[in-house]
N, C-alpha and C positions, 0 to 999 in steps of 0.2 A: 385552466391548467396554464394558460398565459400567464396571469396576471400574479396566479402562484411562484411560477418561474421568476420573472421579473421579480417579484417580494423576494425572492429565497436568495438570489445574489446580492440584493440591497443589502440581506443582513448578514450575508455572508461574501463579502468584498474578494477574501483570498480565495476560495474558490473560483468564483470566476476569473480572476487572472490564472490560477491555476489548470481551469480548462478550456482556457484560450478563450473564453467568449467575446465578441465582437461589440464596440460601442458601450462599455461601459467602463465606469470611473475606477481607476486604478489607483486613487491615493490614499484609501482607507484601509485601516484591519478592523475586524470583527470587533461590534459592541462586546463585551463579553462580561458586561456588568450584568446583577442578578435583577437588576429592573428592565434590562433590553429583553434578558430570556425570558421572564414572565409576558412580557408583553407580546412577545413574538410568540409563546404556548396560546396566547388566548386566540392569535390569529390562526396558527394549526388549528386547533378546535372548532373553529367557524369555515374552516373549509373544510373539512371532513365531516360536518355536519351537512353543508350544502352537498356533499358529493353523495351521500346515504340517501339523499331525496330524489337523488337519480338512479332512472332504471336500465342499469348495461344492457341490458336484454334487446332496449330498443336503440342503442348505435353499436351493436355486434358487428363485426368485422370491418368498422369505417375508420379512419383515423380518429373521430374522438373517442373510441372506444379503447385505444393503445394511451389516447391522453388520461384519458381516466384511472386504466388500470395502473398506470405509472406512478399519478398522482395519490393514487390510494394507497399503493404498497410505501411511497415516502413518507406519506403522515402516516399512516399506522405505524410502520417500523418508528420511526420518531418519537410519537405519544407513546407507543408501548417500552422504549427504553429509557423515557425520563426517570424510571425507577432508578435506573443507576447511577445518577446524579453525577454524570459523568466531568461536569464544570468544576467540582469538588477536590476529584482529585486527578486530576490529567497531568500529572509530572510524570511525564513521558520523551524517550525519546522518541517514539513513532506512534500512528494513530491518533492524531491530534494534539499533541504537545506543542506549546507554543516555540519550542525551539526548532523544531523538524520545519513548521511552519513557516517561520520568519526566514529561513535560510531557503526552502523550496521559492517561496517568493522571490527571495534576490536573485536567483538564477533565471527566473521567469518574465521581470518587473520590463515593461516595456521602456526604451529610450530613444536616442536618435531625433529628436525633434524637442522644442521648447517646452510645449505640453506637455510630454513626456518627462520631459525631465522634473518640471515642477511638480507632477504626481508621484513621481520617485519619492522627491526630496520630501512630500508632504507626507507621502507614508512610512518614512523612517521615521518622522519627528514623532510619529504617533506610538514608534513602537515602547519605548519608556513610558506610556499613561497604560499600554496595554499588558507589558508584563508588572506592573502595580497591582492592577486589578486582577491578573490571574495569581497574584500573591496573597492578593485579598481572601479570592475566592478557596485556594486551599488550606488559607487559617479557619476558614470556617469549616472545609472539611475536617479538620482536624477536631474542631469542637463537637462537629456532628458524628465523628468516630468514620468516616470515610477517609480513607488513605492506600495511596499507592503500594504497592509492595517495597519494601526495604532495597531489594538488589536493584530495583529500576531507578528508585531514587537516585542510589549511587552511581548508575551507569549517565543518568544527567548530570551530578555533578561531574562526572571523569568529560563530558562532552563537554560541557561549561569551562573548566579547565583550560582543555583545548584549545577552544577556540579563542579563549581571551590571552591564550597564549600565541597565537597564529600573529604574527605580522601585518598589518592592516594592509599593505598591498597584493597579502595572500588570502586576506579576509575571504569567506564566502559572502560577507553583508558587504564588501566592497566591489559585488560582482556589476552593478550595473554602471560602474564608472570605468571599469574595465572594457565593456560591452560599449562606451561613447566615447567621442574623441572630444569631447569640450572640458578643458582645461577649470574651468569656473565650476562646472557640474562636478568633478572629480572632487575641487576643492572643499565645495560645496556639504557634498557627500560625506569626507573626512571628519569634517568638522562636527557633525550633526554624531557621526558613529563614537569619536573618541570623545566630546563633551557632555553627550548623552547618554546614548544606547549601551556604551560599555559599564558607565557606573551602573544602570539600571539592572544589567546582567552580572555585574557580579553582587550588586546589595542580593539578587534574585539566588545567584549561587550559594552566596552565606546564611540564607533563609533557608535554604535546603539544608545545607552541613549543619547549623547550629541547632536550628529549630525545630525542623520536619524531619531529618531521618532518623532519630531516635524516638519519634511516634511513629514512625510507618509500620505497617502491618508483617510479621515475618511472613505469615501464609502466602502465598501468591495466587489461590483462586481469588473471586471476585465474590465466592460466597461468602470469606470472610467480611467482606462490607455489610451495612444494614441493607436488608430486603436482595442478598446477593445472588440469591438461587434464582428469583421473581427477574431480576437483572438479565443471570446467562440465559434462561430461556426464551426472554424480550428478545437477547441478541442475535439467538438461532434464528427467530422469524426475522428479525428485519434484515441480517445480513444473508440469508441462503433462500429468503420466501417460501422453505418448506415448513411444514408443522411437525416435525419430529421432537422426539423426545432425547434429553440428553443420552439417557440409557440405550436409545434405540442405533442413534450416533455412533457411540462406543462400540455395539457390537458389529455394526455395518462397516466400523474402522479394523477392528480384529479380523474379519473376513475376506476384507480389501488386502490387508497387508498381505495374507497367507496367498491367496490368489495371484498378486502381483508378484510373489516371491518363486512363482512357481513358473512363474515368464518370465525372468529374470534365468532362471535356471534352465529352460529352454535355449535363448541365446545365448548363454554361456557356454552350454554344450555345442551346437550346431556353428556357432562363428567363433569359441575360442578356445575351444577343446577340453573345457571342463566344467565340471557339473559343482563343484563346491563355491556356492554365491559368496557365501562368506568368506571366505581366502582370495578371489578374487577381488570382492571391493576392496580388502583391505591392502592388493595389491596396487589396484588403481589408483587410492588414496596416498600411498607412500610409497611407492617406487618411483625415483625421480626420472625414469623415462615416459611416464605417466601423467608426469606434472607441468608445470609451466617452468621457463628460465627466468623470465622477467615479466613487468606491467606490460610492457608493450606487446608480449607476445599475446597476453591475455586481450587485449585490444585489438587486436589483428585478426586473432580468431573469430573473436564476435564479429566483427567487422566483415570477413570470409563469408559465417554462416549468413549474416543477412543478405549479402550478396547473392548468395545462390537461392535464396528465398525469392530475393525480387527478381530475379528471371525466371524462377519456375511459376510462381502464382499466376501468369495471365492464365497456364494453362487448368486452372482449377478453379478460380474465381473469374465471374463475369464483372464485377465490380469492384475498382482497387482503391485504392487512397491515393490522392493528389498530393498529400503532404510527405513532405521530405521527411527522413529520419536521421538521425547522427548518434552516433556511441562514444560516450565520455566517460572520465572515470568519476567516482565520487567523490566531493572534496575531503580534504584527511581526517577531518574531526569526523566523519558519518563513516569511512570507510571499514572500520573494524566490526561497526554493530551494524554491516548492512549485507546484503548479497545481490541484488538486483534490482531496478524498477524503471517506469515508465513513466516520463511524462507527457502527457497530450501538446499535440501542436496550437498553434493559433488558428483560431478561425479564418482571420483575415489575411492567413498567410506568412506572419511576420515572423515566426518562427517555427521549426522543425519540431516534428516530435523527438525526445530525447530519451536515451537507453541509457540509465547510469548502471554501470559495472563496478563493483567492488575489486582492486588489482590487490587488495591488501594481501601481504605473505604470498606471492603469486608459485612458489616454490612448494606448499602447501599447498596446492590446490588442483584437483585434477583436470587432466581433457576432458574426460567422460563426461563430467556435469558441466560444460558450458554451453555446448551447441543445443541440448534442452532449454537451459536458460534464456539463450538468445531466441528460439524461437518461440517462448515463451512471452518474451516482452515485445517482442518485433513484429515478423512476419513469420506465421501466420496468425499469430496472439493476439496483445494488448492493439500492436500498432495499426493491425488491420481492422481490428472490429470496433476499436474507438474513433479512428480517423473516420472510417466509414460512416460512423454514425452521427459524425459531428459536420461528414461532407452531404449530406443528405438533401439541404436546404430545406426546400418547400414539399418535400415528399413524403415526410413525416411530420408530426408533431412538433414545435421547436423543445418541449419538455424530454421529448426521445434524444436528443442530439447530447443532451449535456448531465440526464441524469440517468445512474444505471444500479442496478442490479450486483453486488459482488459475488453472489450466486452465478449469475450470468456472466459477470465480463473476468473473472478470475476462472470459474470453470472452462471458458471458452480458450482460455490461455493455456489453461492444462489438457485440454483436448487437443490442443494446437500442437503439444507437445508428439502426442501420437499422429495425428495429421501427417506432421514433418515427417514421421517415418513411412509413412504409404505415400507420399510425395519424391522419398528418395534424396532427403536433404542430407541425412547424416552419412558423414564422410568412412565411417567404418563399421564395424560389431562393436567396437568399444562404446563409440558416442549413441549406438541405440541400447545397448545395455545401461548406459548413464541415465537415457532417458526413464526407463524404466524405474532405474533405481529413485528418478528426483521425485515419480508418481509414486512413487513406495514412500518417500518423504512425505509428500502432503498426505496420503493415506495415514503415514501414524500419527499426523495431525488430529484426524479424528480422534484417535483413543489419547491422545496427550491432551489436548484443549479439553474434550470433558472429564479426563482424568483431572486437570488440575482446578477446573472449576465446578467440580460436583464431587468428587472423590477424595479431595484433598491431598492429590499429589503434590510430591514436594519437585523442587526445580533439578533435583539430583536424579530422580525418578523418571522426570518426562526426557532430560537427556540420555539417560540410560536405556529406556525404551527406542529411543530414534536411533541411536547408535547399536544399538543390539541388530537393529532390521536392518539398517541402510549403510551402516561402517561409515558415515559421513565424517571428516576430522571435529575432534571437540569444537573447534571455534564454531562450525559451522550450526553443531546443536545447540550451540549456547546462545547465537544467533536468534534461532526457534524458540528457547526455552524461554529467552528473556524478550521475545515480542508479544506473546500471547496472553500471559498475563494481564499486559494493560490495554490488551484492545479484544475481549472476550467475543469469542465466538466466527472471528474474521480468519481464525484459519483451519474453519469448516467449508469457507466457502469455495476452496480448490478442488479438496475430493469429492463432496455432492454434487458440488457443478457440473465436473466431468462426467460423471456418474448417472447425473439427470440427462444431460447433452446427449449422451449415448442411448440411454433410454428411448429418449426421441428420435433421435436417427434411426434407431431399429424398429420403431414404430413407421416412421417415414418410410424406410426399406419396404418392410412388410406391405 
């Protein structure tokens, strides 16, 4: 497991930076060539073959058993989803697209020393070749009829247009220089961006607009790609760790939405004096008495929620994260198509965890939604769970500190929204109601994701179903409907993970 983990971060140096792994090179991007992928897949096959020769019963309950389980889950998930051929159609603003990868790295790239600055410059010099190989991969995808949905390609073009129009000193690509005080480094980074990176980005943008967009598929479900249904079934297993059929998940989603709707009705009746959930949701999201004045008010509300959680958490958990966490706005080019996310801290303490929040259009964002989102992303959600795993040192296998199951990670964060209610962290019945509404949104994903990928649902059908049951603003529903076509089954991890954690908790209580 240790050798696999070291090799994994050699193959995926971007993830080593994003996961805050200490003592790794920060000067490279992934080798995204077909030859490199083929070599890696041969190594995966060999590792899995070795694992299958081990009898896990002989190591049950020991640290080696944990390492075995995590490694086998990761390998079987990766091997199972090869049928998806993601590398041929990852034209995406999220879920593995190169633009989100590069800009996320820009915010996390270490600086401050001569060695760190040299590694940053080397990584930035590698960006043009990385983009060129992505272009070649996508051309091969067109030839083999693996394409991204046309609407998602247009989103990628729009984001590139925004980024290309952003002045360099405000660009996320220039972020390492803004965090370093050495003028020579800033000048060198500026030169690489202007002379090498920007032309490569512009060429890729033109490739999408002139060569790719017209050939991109109209159907948004992955089932429209070759072997698409097999891809989706493999993605369910890799993402959730559960062996459920798409049909079963769809039915679980329908039943869960109804159950949560009744829970919202009860809170609305007790705390807010009305049993009309739909009307209350509409009011909370349209009436300016319940929305934000400006971006700063959104950020301050999130920071206040985090501070309350930090004060309360010692009464609920014996092990606490050492890493700090900060709340920041998304960069402008990403804020419209995002909601919120957590970036882990560095293992060596050189950077805190970061909770990125979209403060776009605050006057149309409800106060009822922000507290549950903040507890989801920070404490007791992602930051608590992810940072503790990272900080466990020698007490758990190294692979357990960096690898995670989306079903566990997102399921925990979703469960944490309800746990925050038990902890008394919500400021009023409005926010408690918003928590159930947010969990209902995740439950709708069980219906929408399976609908998109196996039942032929359109983008409009997905948006209509989400809004019918959650009354979120159109933009929020659009973000969801545009995310999961290019990230099959990831949307299932929230609702299914939460339900599984509750099942295990109730088992432990019995």
